[in-house]
C-alpha positions as CSV (number, residue, x, y, z in Angstrom):
1,M,-12.2,100.2,-29.0
2,G,-11.2,102.1,-26.0
3,A,-13.2,100.8,-23.7
4,T,-12.3,97.1,-24.8
5,V,-8.7,98.2,-23.6
6,G,-9.4,99.3,-20.3
7,G,-11.2,96.5,-19.3
8,E,-8.6,94.7,-20.5
9,L,-6.0,96.5,-18.5
10,I,-8.2,96.2,-14.9
11,V,-8.7,92.4,-16.1
12,L,-4.6,92.6,-16.0
13,L,-4.0,94.8,-13.1
14,Y,-6.3,92.4,-11.1
15,A,-4.4,89.3,-12.3
16,C,-1.5,91.0,-10.9
17,V,-3.1,91.7,-7.5
18,V,-4.4,88.0,-7.5
19,G,-0.9,86.7,-8.0
20,F,0.7,89.2,-5.5
21,V,-1.7,87.9,-3.1
22,A,-1.4,84.4,-3.7
23,A,2.2,84.8,-3.6
24,G,2.2,86.1,-0.6
25,I,-0.5,83.5,1.1
26,T,2.2,80.7,-0.5
27,S,5.1,82.8,1.6
28,S,3.9,83.3,4.6
29,F,2.1,79.8,5.2
30,Y,6.2,78.6,4.7
31,R,7.3,81.1,7.2
32,L,4.2,79.9,10.0
33,M,5.2,76.1,8.8
34,T,9.0,76.8,9.1
35,S,10.0,79.9,10.9
36,E,12.4,80.9,8.2
37,Q,11.9,83.9,5.7
38,A,10.9,82.3,2.0
39,A,14.3,82.5,-0.2
40,F,14.9,80.8,-3.4
41,R,17.0,78.1,-2.2
42,A,16.5,74.2,-2.2
43,L,14.0,72.8,-0.1
44,G,15.6,69.3,-0.1
45,E,16.9,66.4,-2.0
46,G,15.7,63.9,-4.4
47,A,13.1,64.1,-7.2
48,L,9.7,65.6,-4.8
49,A,11.6,67.9,-3.4
50,M,13.0,69.6,-6.8
51,V,9.7,69.7,-7.5
52,T,8.6,71.1,-4.6
53,T,11.2,74.0,-4.5
54,F,10.3,74.9,-8.6
55,I,6.3,75.0,-7.3
56,F,7.2,77.1,-4.1
57,C,9.6,79.2,-6.1
58,A,7.2,80.0,-8.7
59,L,4.3,80.3,-6.0
60,S,6.0,82.6,-3.7
61,G,8.6,84.7,-6.1
62,P,7.2,87.8,-6.1
63,V,7.8,88.3,-2.1
64,I,10.5,87.0,-2.0
65,V,11.7,89.6,-4.7
66,M,9.9,92.6,-3.5
67,D,11.2,91.0,0.2
68,H,14.9,90.9,-1.3
69,A,14.4,94.7,-3.2
70,I,12.9,96.6,0.1
71,R,16.0,94.9,2.2
72,T,18.8,96.1,0.3
73,R,17.0,99.4,-0.1
74,K,17.1,99.8,3.4
75,I,20.1,98.2,4.8
76,E,22.2,98.4,1.8
77,R,21.6,101.4,0.5
78,Q,21.3,100.7,-2.9
79,P,20.0,103.0,-5.6
80,L,16.4,103.6,-6.1
81,R,16.7,102.2,-10.0
82,W,17.8,98.8,-8.1
83,F,14.7,99.0,-6.0
84,A,12.2,99.8,-9.2
85,V,14.1,96.9,-11.4
86,G,13.2,94.4,-8.3
87,A,9.7,96.1,-8.4
88,L,9.3,95.4,-12.0
89,V,10.2,92.0,-12.3
90,A,8.0,91.1,-9.2
91,A,4.7,92.9,-10.6
92,L,6.0,91.1,-13.9
93,W,5.7,87.6,-12.0
94,S,2.8,88.9,-10.3
95,C,1.0,89.5,-13.8
96,C,2.0,85.8,-15.1
97,L,1.1,84.3,-11.8
98,G,-2.5,85.8,-11.2
99,L,-3.0,84.5,-14.8
100,V,-2.1,81.1,-14.3
101,V,-4.1,81.3,-10.8
102,L,-7.3,83.1,-12.5
103,E,-6.9,80.2,-15.6
104,V,-7.1,77.6,-12.4
105,V,-9.8,79.3,-10.3
106,L,-12.0,78.9,-13.8
107,S,-11.0,75.7,-14.6
108,V,-12.0,74.0,-11.3
109,R,-15.1,76.2,-11.6
110,D,-16.2,75.6,-14.9
111,S,-15.4,71.0,-14.3
112,I,-17.8,71.4,-11.2
113,A,-20.5,73.6,-13.0
């Protein structure tokens, strides 16, 4: 039973890393295309822009949260607990995102094979 729990924790850690990498790639691509830092804001007006904003924020959220936590810790000298809360939120978001990304990758793999 211990090996199963350990294996599941490794998969969860892997999902967290995959989620944070996916968020980093998304926010880096946004910065490359617009020369602006990724942030939680509307990317335009209309229904398509709203859907695009939702998907973009869902994909790049962990990086935006960590960037904000680091910036407020360095510049505004907020207490360390606020940085820890931001890091925890980003980690949990990364895990959820990573599980979704891995599920999509496995579904595409199974549909091709």
